The first five atom37 places (N, CA, C, CB, O) and aatype in JSON, in Angstrom:
{
  "aatype": [12, 5, 3, 3, 16, 11, 11, 15, 6, 3, 19, 11, 16, 3, 9, 11, 6, 14, 18, 15, 13, 18, 16, 5, 6, 6, 9, 2, 2, 19, 19, 11, 7, 13, 9, 3, 0, 18, 9, 15, 7, 3, 16, 11, 9, 3, 13, 14, 16, 16, 5, 6, 10, 9, 11, 1, 0, 11, 19, 7, 7, 6, 6, 10, 1, 13, 1, 6, 0, 6, 1, 11, 6, 9, 6, 2, 11, 11, 15, 13, 19, 3, 10, 19, 6, 9, 4, 16, 7, 7, 11, 15, 19, 16, 16, 6, 6, 10, 11, 12, 10, 15, 9, 3, 18, 10, 6, 11, 13],
  "atom_mask": [
    [1, 1, 1, 1, 1],
    [1, 1, 1, 1, 1],
    [1, 1, 1, 1, 1],
    [1, 1, 1, 1, 1],
    [1, 1, 1, 1, 1],
    [1, 1, 1, 1, 1],
    [1, 1, 1, 1, 1],
    [1, 1, 1, 1, 1],
    [1, 1, 1, 1, 1],
    [1, 1, 1, 1, 1],
    [1, 1, 1, 1, 1],
    [1, 1, 1, 1, 1],
    [1, 1, 1, 1, 1],
    [1, 1, 1, 1, 1],
    [1, 1, 1, 1, 1],
    [1, 1, 1, 1, 1],
    [1, 1, 1, 1, 1],
    [1, 1, 1, 1, 1],
    [1, 1, 1, 1, 1],
    [1, 1, 1, 1, 1],
    [1, 1, 1, 1, 1],
    [1, 1, 1, 1, 1],
    [1, 1, 1, 1, 1],
    [1, 1, 1, 1, 1],
    [1, 1, 1, 1, 1],
    [1, 1, 1, 1, 1],
    [1, 1, 1, 1, 1],
    [1, 1, 1, 1, 1],
    [1, 1, 1, 1, 1],
    [1, 1, 1, 1, 1],
    [1, 1, 1, 1, 1],
    [1, 1, 1, 1, 1],
    [1, 1, 1, 0, 1],
    [1, 1, 1, 1, 1],
    [1, 1, 1, 1, 1],
    [1, 1, 1, 1, 1],
    [1, 1, 1, 1, 1],
    [1, 1, 1, 1, 1],
    [1, 1, 1, 1, 1],
    [1, 1, 1, 1, 1],
    [1, 1, 1, 0, 1],
    [1, 1, 1, 1, 1],
    [1, 1, 1, 1, 1],
    [1, 1, 1, 1, 1],
    [1, 1, 1, 1, 1],
    [1, 1, 1, 1, 1],
    [1, 1, 1, 1, 1],
    [1, 1, 1, 1, 1],
    [1, 1, 1, 1, 1],
    [1, 1, 1, 1, 1],
    [1, 1, 1, 1, 1],
    [1, 1, 1, 1, 1],
    [1, 1, 1, 1, 1],
    [1, 1, 1, 1, 1],
    [1, 1, 1, 1, 1],
    [1, 1, 1, 1, 1],
    [1, 1, 1, 1, 1],
    [1, 1, 1, 1, 1],
    [1, 1, 1, 1, 1],
    [1, 1, 1, 0, 1],
    [1, 1, 1, 0, 1],
    [1, 1, 1, 1, 1],
    [1, 1, 1, 1, 1],
    [1, 1, 1, 1, 1],
    [1, 1, 1, 1, 1],
    [1, 1, 1, 1, 1],
    [1, 1, 1, 1, 1],
    [1, 1, 1, 1, 1],
    [1, 1, 1, 1, 1],
    [1, 1, 1, 1, 1],
    [1, 1, 1, 1, 1],
    [1, 1, 1, 1, 1],
    [1, 1, 1, 1, 1],
    [1, 1, 1, 1, 1],
    [1, 1, 1, 1, 1],
    [1, 1, 1, 1, 1],
    [1, 1, 1, 1, 1],
    [1, 1, 1, 1, 1],
    [1, 1, 1, 1, 1],
    [1, 1, 1, 1, 1],
    [1, 1, 1, 1, 1],
    [1, 1, 1, 1, 1],
    [1, 1, 1, 1, 1],
    [1, 1, 1, 1, 1],
    [1, 1, 1, 1, 1],
    [1, 1, 1, 1, 1],
    [1, 1, 1, 1, 1],
    [1, 1, 1, 1, 1],
    [1, 1, 1, 0, 1],
    [1, 1, 1, 0, 1],
    [1, 1, 1, 1, 1],
    [1, 1, 1, 1, 1],
    [1, 1, 1, 1, 1],
    [1, 1, 1, 1, 1],
    [1, 1, 1, 1, 1],
    [1, 1, 1, 1, 1],
    [1, 1, 1, 1, 1],
    [1, 1, 1, 1, 1],
    [1, 1, 1, 1, 1],
    [1, 1, 1, 1, 1],
    [1, 1, 1, 1, 1],
    [1, 1, 1, 1, 1],
    [1, 1, 1, 1, 1],
    [1, 1, 1, 1, 1],
    [1, 1, 1, 1, 1],
    [1, 1, 1, 1, 1],
    [1, 1, 1, 1, 1],
    [1, 1, 1, 1, 1],
    [1, 1, 1, 1, 1]
  ],
  "atom_positions": [
    [[-61.48, 24.11, 9.5], [-60.25, 23.61, 10.13], [-59.21, 23.84, 9.38], [-60.25, 22.28, 10.42], [-59.48, 23.65, 8.2]],
    [[-58.2, 24.15, 9.57], [-57.01, 25.08, 8.87], [-56.22, 23.34, 8.47], [-55.84, 26.6, 10.32], [-56.0, 22.33, 9.14]],
    [[-56.0, 23.75, 7.02], [-55.19, 22.73, 6.45], [-53.55, 23.19, 6.75], [-55.6, 22.58, 4.77], [-52.97, 24.24, 6.45]],
    [[-53.15, 22.21, 7.32], [-51.4, 22.26, 8.02], [-50.35, 21.69, 6.5], [-51.15, 20.61, 9.86], [-49.12, 21.67, 6.58]],
    [[-50.83, 21.43, 5.68], [-50.07, 20.74, 4.64], [-49.93, 21.74, 3.68], [-50.71, 19.47, 4.07], [-50.82, 22.42, 3.17]],
    [[-48.1, 21.79, 3.34], [-47.52, 22.51, 2.79], [-47.46, 22.28, 1.2], [-46.47, 22.52, 3.44], [-47.82, 21.17, 0.81]],
    [[-47.07, 23.16, 0.34], [-47.18, 22.84, -0.97], [-45.41, 22.2, -1.28], [-47.77, 24.38, -1.9], [-44.56, 22.67, -0.52]],
    [[-45.06, 21.48, -2.04], [-43.8, 21.36, -2.21], [-42.73, 22.44, -2.44], [-43.78, 20.65, -3.05], [-41.64, 22.48, -1.88]],
    [[-43.27, 23.39, -3.43], [-42.6, 24.57, -3.6], [-42.42, 25.67, -2.56], [-43.15, 25.07, -4.55], [-41.61, 26.59, -2.64]],
    [[-43.59, 25.39, -1.23], [-43.1, 26.19, -0.14], [-41.89, 25.83, 1.13], [-44.3, 26.44, 0.46], [-41.49, 26.59, 2.02]],
    [[-41.51, 24.48, 0.86], [-40.89, 24.24, 1.88], [-39.05, 23.98, 0.93], [-41.83, 22.81, 2.83], [-38.63, 23.43, -0.09]],
    [[-38.62, 24.61, 1.84], [-37.29, 25.15, 1.24], [-35.98, 24.24, 2.48], [-37.31, 27.36, 1.35], [-35.94, 24.38, 3.71]],
    [[-35.1, 23.39, 1.63], [-34.28, 22.69, 2.16], [-32.91, 23.3, 1.66], [-34.56, 21.3, 1.88], [-32.6, 23.66, 0.52]],
    [[-32.24, 23.32, 2.76], [-30.87, 24.01, 2.38], [-29.7, 22.77, 2.28], [-30.42, 25.26, 3.69], [-29.73, 21.61, 2.69]],
    [[-28.84, 23.38, 1.69], [-27.83, 22.22, 1.04], [-26.53, 22.73, 1.78], [-27.65, 22.21, -0.91], [-26.23, 23.93, 1.71]],
    [[-25.87, 21.98, 2.36], [-24.56, 22.23, 3.27], [-23.75, 22.36, 2.04], [-24.01, 20.94, 4.47], [-24.1, 21.76, 1.03]],
    [[-22.61, 23.15, 2.05], [-21.8, 23.45, 1.23], [-20.35, 23.23, 2.48], [-22.23, 25.03, 0.45], [-20.45, 23.5, 3.68]],
    [[-19.34, 22.79, 1.94], [-17.96, 22.42, 2.99], [-17.91, 24.27, 3.13], [-16.03, 21.29, 2.01], [-18.11, 25.14, 2.27]],
    [[-17.6, 24.35, 4.48], [-16.53, 26.08, 4.43], [-15.75, 25.85, 5.09], [-17.01, 27.62, 4.98], [-15.75, 25.05, 6.03]],
    [[-14.55, 26.84, 4.54], [-13.23, 26.67, 4.94], [-12.71, 28.25, 4.93], [-12.39, 25.59, 3.91], [-12.89, 29.07, 4.03]],
    [[-12.02, 28.44, 6.2], [-10.97, 29.93, 6.12], [-9.88, 30.22, 5.06], [-10.06, 30.02, 7.41], [-9.34, 31.27, 4.7]],
    [[-9.73, 28.81, 4.64], [-8.99, 28.74, 3.19], [-9.66, 28.92, 1.64], [-8.41, 27.35, 3.16], [-10.85, 28.74, 1.36]],
    [[-8.91, 29.21, 1.0], [-9.54, 29.0, -0.29], [-9.47, 27.56, -0.83], [-8.92, 29.92, -1.26], [-9.01, 26.61, -0.21]],
    [[-10.01, 27.53, -2.11], [-9.59, 25.84, -2.28], [-8.04, 26.23, -3.04], [-10.98, 24.64, -3.6], [-7.07, 25.5, -2.86]],
    [[-7.98, 27.23, -3.73], [-6.13, 27.17, -3.78], [-5.31, 26.72, -2.88], [-5.47, 28.36, -3.83], [-4.41, 25.9, -3.03]],
    [[-5.77, 27.48, -1.58], [-4.8, 27.46, -0.25], [-4.71, 25.71, 0.21], [-5.66, 28.59, 1.25], [-3.72, 25.02, 0.46]],
    [[-6.06, 25.39, 0.21], [-6.63, 23.91, 0.58], [-5.36, 23.05, -0.59], [-8.83, 23.65, 0.03], [-4.43, 22.31, -0.29]],
    [[-5.75, 23.48, -1.76], [-4.93, 22.74, -2.5], [-3.33, 22.34, -2.7], [-5.24, 23.14, -3.31], [-2.84, 21.29, -3.12]],
    [[-2.6, 23.8, -2.16], [-1.47, 23.95, -2.01], [-0.82, 23.36, -0.9], [-1.31, 25.03, -2.07], [0.36, 23.02, -0.86]],
    [[-1.93, 23.22, 0.28], [-1.26, 22.67, 1.55], [-1.12, 20.89, 1.39], [-2.33, 23.16, 3.01], [-0.21, 20.13, 1.7]],
    [[-2.43, 20.66, 0.78], [-2.54, 19.05, 0.51], [-0.89, 18.62, -0.57], [-4.45, 18.7, -0.62], [-0.18, 17.64, -0.35]],
    [[-0.69, 19.5, -1.51], [0.18, 19.18, -2.59], [1.42, 19.75, -1.9], [-0.23, 19.83, -4.1], [2.47, 19.41, -2.45]],
    [[1.53, 20.49, -0.9], [2.86, 20.26, -0.25], [3.41, 19.12, 0.98], [0.0, 0.0, 0.0], [4.5, 18.82, 1.46]],
    [[2.14, 18.73, 1.15], [1.98, 17.59, 2.35], [2.76, 16.5, 1.43], [0.09, 17.07, 2.92], [3.95, 16.19, 1.44]],
    [[1.81, 16.08, 0.71], [2.15, 15.05, -0.5], [3.44, 15.06, -0.89], [1.41, 15.3, -1.76], [4.02, 13.97, -0.92]],
    [[4.17, 16.28, -1.26], [5.43, 16.58, -1.5], [6.56, 16.29, -0.56], [5.41, 17.76, -1.72], [7.56, 15.62, -0.83]],
    [[6.3, 16.8, 0.43], [6.53, 15.89, 1.78], [7.09, 14.2, 1.93], [5.11, 15.87, 2.39], [8.12, 13.54, 1.98]],
    [[5.46, 14.07, 1.95], [5.71, 12.48, 2.06], [6.55, 11.59, 1.25], [4.59, 11.88, 1.92], [7.33, 10.73, 1.66]],
    [[6.28, 11.91, 0.05], [7.06, 11.21, -1.16], [8.45, 11.92, -1.48], [6.13, 11.25, -2.55], [9.28, 11.3, -2.13]],
    [[8.65, 12.95, -1.12], [10.24, 12.85, -0.94], [11.02, 12.29, 0.43], [10.75, 14.28, -1.1], [12.2, 12.47, 0.72]],
    [[10.08, 11.6, 1.14], [10.58, 11.27, 2.92], [10.87, 12.54, 3.91], [0.0, 0.0, 0.0], [11.24, 12.33, 5.07]],
    [[10.73, 13.45, 3.58], [10.72, 14.31, 4.86], [9.5, 14.45, 5.75], [11.03, 15.62, 4.5], [9.43, 15.24, 6.69]],
    [[8.41, 13.5, 5.32], [7.73, 13.9, 6.18], [6.99, 12.15, 6.35], [6.84, 15.39, 5.71], [6.66, 11.53, 5.33]],
    [[6.8, 11.51, 7.8], [6.53, 10.07, 7.86], [5.27, 10.4, 8.37], [7.5, 9.04, 8.72], [5.11, 11.4, 9.08]],
    [[3.95, 9.31, 7.93], [3.05, 9.19, 8.82], [2.76, 7.98, 9.44], [2.11, 9.6, 8.36], [2.65, 6.89, 8.87]],
    [[2.63, 8.21, 10.69], [2.38, 7.09, 11.61], [0.64, 6.94, 11.91], [3.28, 7.43, 13.08], [0.02, 7.48, 12.82]],
    [[0.09, 6.04, 10.83], [-1.66, 5.73, 11.22], [-1.71, 5.04, 12.41], [-2.58, 4.73, 10.1], [-0.89, 4.26, 12.91]],
    [[-2.77, 5.43, 12.78], [-3.27, 4.64, 13.94], [-3.15, 2.87, 14.23], [-4.66, 4.98, 13.88], [-4.11, 2.32, 13.69]],
    [[-2.58, 2.25, 14.67], [-2.63, 1.06, 14.49], [-3.9, 0.09, 15.35], [-1.27, 0.75, 14.79], [-4.3, 0.4, 16.47]],
    [[-4.22, -0.63, 14.87], [-5.59, -1.77, 15.15], [-5.75, -1.17, 17.06], [-4.93, -4.25, 14.87], [-6.68, -0.45, 17.41]],
    [[-4.85, -1.55, 17.87], [-4.89, -1.33, 19.28], [-5.01, -0.08, 19.78], [-3.88, -1.8, 19.83], [-5.58, 0.2, 20.84]],
    [[-4.4, 0.81, 18.93], [-4.8, 2.67, 19.02], [-5.9, 2.58, 18.65], [-4.04, 3.93, 18.08], [-6.6, 2.82, 19.64]],
    [[-6.6, 2.36, 17.7], [-7.98, 2.64, 17.35], [-8.77, 2.23, 18.75], [-8.48, 1.75, 15.94], [-9.35, 3.0, 19.51]],
    [[-8.65, 0.89, 18.85], [-9.31, 0.32, 20.2], [-9.28, 1.29, 21.12], [-8.63, -0.91, 20.83], [-10.29, 1.92, 21.41]],
    [[-8.23, 1.48, 21.62], [-8.09, 2.14, 22.91], [-8.42, 3.72, 22.88], [-6.63, 1.92, 23.39], [-8.57, 4.24, 23.99]],
    [[-8.54, 4.54, 21.76], [-9.16, 5.53, 21.19], [-10.76, 5.35, 21.52], [-8.78, 5.53, 19.7], [-11.29, 6.12, 22.31]],
    [[-11.41, 4.46, 20.98], [-12.63, 4.17, 21.19], [-13.18, 3.84, 22.45], [-12.84, 3.37, 20.48], [-14.34, 4.17, 22.72]],
    [[-12.5, 3.23, 23.23], [-12.86, 2.91, 24.53], [-12.83, 4.19, 25.46], [-11.95, 1.82, 25.03], [-13.58, 4.29, 26.43]],
    [[-11.64, 5.47, 25.0], [-11.57, 6.7, 26.25], [-12.56, 7.45, 25.43], [-9.87, 7.67, 26.66], [-12.68, 8.59, 25.88]],
    [[-13.53, 7.17, 24.07], [-14.5, 7.94, 23.92], [-16.24, 7.17, 24.61], [0.0, 0.0, 0.0], [-17.41, 7.55, 24.51]],
    [[-15.75, 6.27, 25.1], [-16.89, 5.69, 25.58], [-17.79, 4.36, 24.39], [0.0, 0.0, 0.0], [-18.94, 3.92, 24.48]],
    [[-16.98, 4.12, 23.62], [-17.43, 3.28, 22.67], [-16.74, 2.01, 22.68], [-17.34, 3.87, 21.45], [-15.54, 2.04, 22.94]],
    [[-17.38, 0.7, 22.41], [-16.47, -0.28, 22.15], [-16.16, -0.41, 20.52], [-17.03, -1.6, 22.79], [-16.94, -0.13, 19.6]],
    [[-15.27, -0.75, 20.47], [-15.02, -1.12, 19.2], [-13.93, -2.61, 19.16], [-14.37, 0.27, 18.48], [-12.96, -2.94, 19.84]],
    [[-14.67, -3.25, 18.01], [-14.12, -4.65, 18.27], [-12.81, -4.82, 17.17], [-15.45, -5.9, 17.99], [-12.5, -4.03, 16.27]],
    [[-12.14, -6.1, 17.53], [-11.03, -5.83, 16.82], [-10.82, -5.84, 15.42], [-10.28, -6.5, 17.21], [-9.88, -5.24, 14.89]],
    [[-12.08, -6.84, 14.49], [-11.8, -6.7, 13.29], [-12.18, -5.61, 12.85], [-12.17, -7.54, 12.65], [-11.64, -5.21, 11.82]],
    [[-13.18, -4.81, 13.47], [-13.69, -3.55, 12.81], [-12.45, -2.61, 12.74], [-14.95, -2.85, 13.66], [-12.17, -1.93, 11.75]],
    [[-11.47, -2.67, 14.35], [-10.67, -1.3, 14.17], [-9.19, -2.07, 13.3], [-10.24, -0.37, 16.07], [-8.07, -1.58, 13.17]],
    [[-9.71, -3.36, 12.84], [-8.13, -3.82, 11.65], [-8.89, -3.01, 10.49], [-7.72, -6.12, 11.06], [-8.26, -2.19, 9.81]],
    [[-10.13, -3.23, 10.31], [-10.51, -3.02, 9.07], [-10.68, -1.19, 8.89], [-11.94, -3.97, 8.86], [-10.83, -0.7, 7.77]],
    [[-10.63, -0.45, 9.96], [-10.7, 0.71, 9.77], [-9.14, 1.31, 9.74], [-11.63, 1.22, 10.77], [-8.97, 2.37, 9.14]],
    [[-7.8, 0.54, 10.47], [-6.55, 0.5, 10.11], [-6.3, 0.91, 8.83], [-6.09, -0.62, 10.29], [-5.93, 1.98, 8.37]],
    [[-6.71, -0.64, 8.13], [-6.45, -0.59, 6.67], [-7.21, 0.43, 5.52], [-6.74, -1.94, 6.3], [-6.93, 0.78, 4.38]],
    [[-8.26, 0.69, 6.4], [-9.4, 1.91, 5.12], [-8.73, 3.41, 5.32], [-11.69, 2.17, 5.76], [-9.02, 4.38, 4.63]],
    [[-7.61, 3.43, 6.57], [-7.19, 5.09, 6.72], [-5.74, 4.9, 5.94], [-6.99, 5.81, 8.67], [-5.27, 5.88, 5.37]],
    [[-5.01, 3.56, 5.91], [-4.09, 3.57, 4.93], [-4.3, 3.75, 3.39], [-3.55, 2.53, 5.12], [-3.65, 4.55, 2.71]],
    [[-5.34, 2.88, 2.88], [-5.66, 2.95, 1.64], [-6.21, 4.04, 1.23], [-6.33, 2.07, 1.35], [-5.92, 4.47, 0.11]],
    [[-7.24, 4.8, 2.17], [-7.92, 6.35, 1.64], [-6.29, 7.09, 1.13], [-8.95, 7.52, 3.36], [-6.02, 7.48, 0.0]],
    [[-5.28, 7.14, 2.5], [-4.44, 7.95, 1.64], [-3.9, 7.72, 0.57], [-3.63, 8.29, 2.11], [-3.73, 8.62, -0.25]],
    [[-3.43, 6.23, 0.31], [-2.85, 6.04, -1.05], [-3.98, 6.47, -2.19], [-2.38, 4.4, -1.24], [-3.69, 7.17, -3.16]],
    [[-4.79, 6.17, -2.03], [-5.61, 6.5, -2.87], [-5.84, 8.13, -3.44], [-6.65, 5.96, -2.3], [-6.19, 8.6, -4.53]],
    [[-5.36, 8.86, -1.8], [-5.4, 10.0, -2.2], [-4.14, 10.91, -2.88], [-5.86, 10.45, -1.2], [-4.26, 12.02, -3.4]],
    [[-3.21, 10.33, -2.75], [-1.94, 10.67, -3.29], [-1.97, 9.98, -4.35], [-0.77, 10.44, -2.52], [-1.02, 10.44, -4.98]],
    [[-2.56, 8.94, -5.16], [-2.6, 8.67, -6.58], [-3.32, 9.35, -7.15], [-2.88, 7.56, -6.94], [-2.89, 9.53, -8.29]],
    [[-4.52, 10.02, -6.93], [-5.47, 10.97, -7.26], [-4.67, 12.21, -7.48], [-6.56, 11.11, -6.2], [-4.6, 12.45, -8.69]],
    [[-4.16, 12.92, -6.89], [-3.2, 14.2, -6.72], [-1.85, 14.08, -7.2], [-3.03, 14.59, -5.29], [-1.01, 14.98, -7.08]],
    [[-1.64, 12.82, -7.82], [-0.61, 12.82, -8.78], [-0.75, 11.94, -9.9], [0.53, 12.55, -8.2], [0.07, 11.33, -10.58]],
    [[-2.13, 12.03, -9.91], [-2.63, 12.01, -11.76], [-2.66, 10.55, -11.81], [0.0, 0.0, 0.0], [-2.74, 10.26, -13.01]],
    [[-2.64, 9.26, -10.95], [-2.62, 8.04, -11.1], [-3.44, 7.69, -11.1], [0.0, 0.0, 0.0], [-3.42, 6.61, -11.69]],
    [[-4.63, 8.0, -10.64], [-6.25, 7.89, -10.88], [-7.24, 9.04, -11.08], [-6.8, 7.26, -9.77], [-7.28, 10.03, -10.34]],
    [[-8.19, 8.78, -12.33], [-8.78, 10.06, -12.84], [-9.77, 10.55, -11.89], [-9.44, 9.9, -14.21], [-9.69, 9.84, -10.89]],
    [[-10.65, 11.42, -11.76], [-11.4, 12.08, -10.94], [-12.16, 13.21, -11.16], [-10.8, 12.3, -10.16], [-11.57, 13.56, -12.18]],
    [[-13.17, 14.24, -10.96], [-13.97, 15.09, -11.64], [-13.15, 16.12, -10.41], [-15.87, 14.77, -11.8], [-12.79, 15.9, -9.25]],
    [[-13.07, 17.16, -11.2], [-13.1, 18.48, -10.11], [-13.46, 18.52, -9.1], [-13.68, 19.41, -10.31], [-12.78, 18.7, -8.1]],
    [[-14.87, 18.32, -9.2], [-15.42, 18.23, -7.89], [-15.16, 17.32, -6.59], [-16.51, 18.04, -8.16], [-15.27, 17.51, -5.38]],
    [[-14.6, 15.88, -7.66], [-14.13, 15.18, -6.14], [-12.99, 15.55, -5.6], [-13.93, 13.72, -6.12], [-12.62, 15.45, -4.43]],
    [[-12.34, 16.07, -6.74], [-10.73, 16.46, -5.98], [-11.2, 17.21, -4.97], [-9.46, 17.43, -6.9], [-11.02, 16.71, -3.86]],
    [[-11.83, 18.43, -5.02], [-12.62, 19.14, -4.36], [-12.6, 18.51, -2.72], [-14.0, 19.13, -5.17], [-11.92, 18.86, -1.75]],
    [[-13.58, 17.51, -2.85], [-13.92, 17.09, -1.92], [-12.99, 16.47, -0.87], [-14.7, 16.48, -2.31], [-12.89, 16.41, 0.36]],
    [[-12.34, 16.02, -2.0], [-11.08, 14.68, -1.53], [-10.4, 15.65, -0.65], [-9.79, 13.85, -2.97], [-10.38, 15.38, 0.55]],
    [[-9.76, 16.91, -1.13], [-9.18, 17.77, -0.06], [-9.12, 18.28, 1.09], [-9.13, 18.35, -0.21], [-8.22, 18.37, 1.91]],
    [[-10.67, 18.75, 1.07], [-11.19, 18.74, 2.5], [-11.28, 17.75, 3.34], [-12.26, 19.1, 2.56], [-11.03, 17.79, 4.55]],
    [[-11.7, 16.7, 2.6], [-11.66, 15.03, 3.7], [-10.19, 15.0, 4.13], [-12.03, 13.18, 2.67], [-9.92, 14.48, 5.22]],
    [[-9.27, 15.48, 3.41], [-8.03, 15.03, 3.71], [-7.59, 15.61, 4.71], [-7.19, 15.09, 2.81], [-7.27, 15.02, 5.74]],
    [[-7.51, 17.1, 4.5], [-7.53, 18.03, 5.55], [-8.05, 17.8, 6.85], [-8.11, 18.97, 5.17], [-7.4, 18.28, 7.78]],
    [[-9.34, 17.0, 7.16], [-10.27, 16.68, 8.19], [-9.51, 15.37, 8.68], [-11.89, 16.49, 7.65], [-9.61, 15.22, 9.89]],
    [[-8.97, 14.66, 8.19], [-8.46, 13.19, 8.66], [-7.16, 13.4, 9.08], [-8.46, 12.01, 7.51], [-6.79, 12.69, 10.02]],
    [[-6.31, 14.27, 8.58], [-4.69, 14.18, 9.05], [-4.49, 15.64, 9.29], [-3.48, 13.5, 7.79], [-3.39, 16.05, 9.66]]
  ]
}
């Protein structure tokens, strides 16, 4: 009978790294430029409202309850404010956390 078990050193795991067409410096510049424009009032952000989130979910074939949509609306706004605070030095993060936030920011906005 053949032993189909593999030793732990034989098993490889792939760790996915974030990939971008842009360098981290270019990503940082885009995020910085957007935040500068937001702070100066040149750019306005219209976050989706609770009703818009419910409508989007319905179009996607999902059901989103009012309270959950309301929570998402608040969470979206809070995450943006957190990002602005971090990027402007108001909150401390590691270099790796800042890198991941920059990528996450581009995905969201």
